[in-house]
C-alpha positions in Angstrom: 115.8 59.3 16.9 116.2 61.4 19.8 113.2 61.5 22.4 111.2 64.7 22.1 111.4 64.9 25.7 115.1 65.4 25.4 115.1 68.6 22.9 115.7 71.3 25.6 118.6 69.1 27.2 120.1 68.4 23.6 120.1 72.2 22.8 121.6 73.0 25.9 124.8 70.6 25.4 124.9 71.8 21.6 125.2 75.4 23.2 127.7 74.4 25.7 130.2 72.7 23.2 129.5 75.4 20.3 128.1 72.7 17.8 125.0 74.0 16.6 122.2 72.2 14.8 122.7 71.9 11.0 124.4 70.6 8.2 127.9 71.1 9.6 127.1 69.7 12.9 129.7 67.4 14.8 127.2 65.5 16.8 123.5 64.1 15.9 121.0 64.5 18.5 121.2 60.7 19.1 124.8 60.9 19.9 124.2 63.9 22.4 121.3 62.1 23.7 123.6 59.1 24.6 126.0 61.6 26.4 123.1 62.8 28.6 121.5 59.4 29.2 125.1 58.4 30.6 124.7 61.2 33.0 121.2 60.9 34.1 120.0 60.5 37.7 116.6 58.5 37.9 114.4 60.1 40.6 111.6 58.3 42.3 109.2 60.5 44.2 111.5 63.2 45.5 109.5 65.9 47.4 109.5 69.2 45.9 109.7 72.3 48.0 107.0 74.9 47.9 107.9 78.5 47.3 105.6 81.0 49.1 103.3 83.3 46.8 102.0 86.3 48.6 98.6 87.2 47.6 96.7 90.4 47.7 95.9 91.2 51.4 99.0 89.2 52.5 97.8 85.7 52.3 100.3 83.1 51.4 99.7 80.4 48.9 102.0 77.8 47.6 101.6 77.5 43.9 105.1 77.1 42.8 107.2 74.0 43.8 110.8 73.5 43.0 113.3 70.5 42.9 116.6 70.3 44.6 118.2 70.4 40.9 117.2 71.4 37.4 117.6 69.9 34.2 114.7 67.5 33.9 113.7 65.4 31.1 110.4 67.0 29.8 108.4 63.8 30.7 108.4 64.0 34.5 105.4 62.8 36.7 104.1 64.9 39.4 101.8 63.5 42.0 100.5 64.7 45.6 101.3 62.9 48.7 98.6 60.2 48.1 100.3 59.7 44.5 97.3 61.0 42.8 98.4 62.8 39.5 99.0 66.6 39.6 98.8 68.6 36.4 101.2 71.9 36.6 100.0 75.0 34.6 103.5 75.9 34.0 106.9 73.9 34.1 110.4 75.0 34.0 112.4 71.9 33.8 115.7 73.6 33.2 115.4 75.2 36.7 113.3 72.4 38.3 110.2 74.6 38.9 106.4 73.9 38.5 103.4 76.0 39.2 99.7 74.8 39.8 96.5 76.7 39.4 95.6 75.7 42.9 98.1 75.1 45.7 98.6 71.3 46.4 99.3 70.1 49.8 102.5 68.3 48.8 104.1 67.5 45.5 106.5 64.6 44.5 108.3 64.1 41.3 109.2 61.1 39.3 111.5 61.4 36.2 115.2 61.9 35.2 117.3 64.8 35.7 120.7 65.4 33.8 124.1 66.7 34.3 124.4 68.7 31.2 127.9 69.9 31.8 129.2 66.4 32.3 127.4 65.2 29.0 129.0 68.1 27.4 132.3 67.2 28.7 131.9 63.7 27.4 131.0 65.1 24.0 134.0 67.3 23.9 136.3 64.4 24.8 134.6 62.4 22.1 135.3 65.5 19.6 139.0 65.4 20.6 139.0 61.6 19.8 137.6 62.5 16.2 140.5 64.9 15.8 143.2 63.0 17.1 144.8 62.3 13.8 144.6 65.8 12.7 148.1 67.3 11.9 149.9 70.6 11.4 151.2 71.3 8.1 153.0 74.1 5.9 152.0 74.5 2.4 152.6 77.6 -0.3 154.2 79.4 2.4 151.5 79.2 4.9 151.4 77.5 8.1 148.2 75.4 9.2 147.9 74.3 12.8 145.0 71.8 13.3 146.4 71.1 16.7 144.7 74.5 17.8 141.5 72.7 17.5 142.5 70.3 20.0 144.1 72.7 22.4 140.8 74.6 22.2 138.8 71.7 23.0 141.2 70.9 25.8 140.5 74.3 27.5 136.5 73.8 27.0 136.7 70.4 28.4 138.5 71.8 31.6 135.9 74.5 31.9 132.9 72.1 31.6 134.4 69.4 34.0 134.7 72.2 36.7 131.0 72.9 36.2 129.9 69.3 36.2 128.3 67.8 39.2 129.6 65.4 41.6 128.4 62.3 40.0 125.4 61.8 42.0 127.4 61.7 45.3 125.0 62.0 48.3 125.8 62.7 51.8 123.9 61.4 54.9 124.1 62.0 58.6 125.1 59.0 60.5 123.8 58.1 64.0 125.6 55.4 66.4 123.1 54.0 68.7 125.7 51.9 70.5 127.7 54.8 71.8 
């Protein structure tokens, strides 16, 4: 059974591949969760960036904090700079934003974020594999082209792959001390 913390992510993948939940669904929630888990990045204490909130009178508070990327599983752990647990008053895992009642001095996050577009791409590829033995036929004067389904899924796959992330590639500035 799919983890409850994955519900929003699974719903997003369903939306991206046009596979609504219900009796005629192509993929189970468990199958979509597997595609998502294949495209997860485990994050260990990434610092969040504060977003200023201008209060009446012009004072600035930092109540809302954001991660570098969105699409978090809804079981993230937030801590301050001393690794004491923090409780957000609101969380937007899709956008990677958390708001607190009082301004913490720093916020770190531990959890998993997902590339929903790459998970959706993989789901579409699996859907195409399920249809690979479909064929076109003519009967009673009608012409039935099941291959149109594969062509439509091909086009969707290209679109999703273009929106997918870079697979977790990171860049770093290198410094040579011997030069």
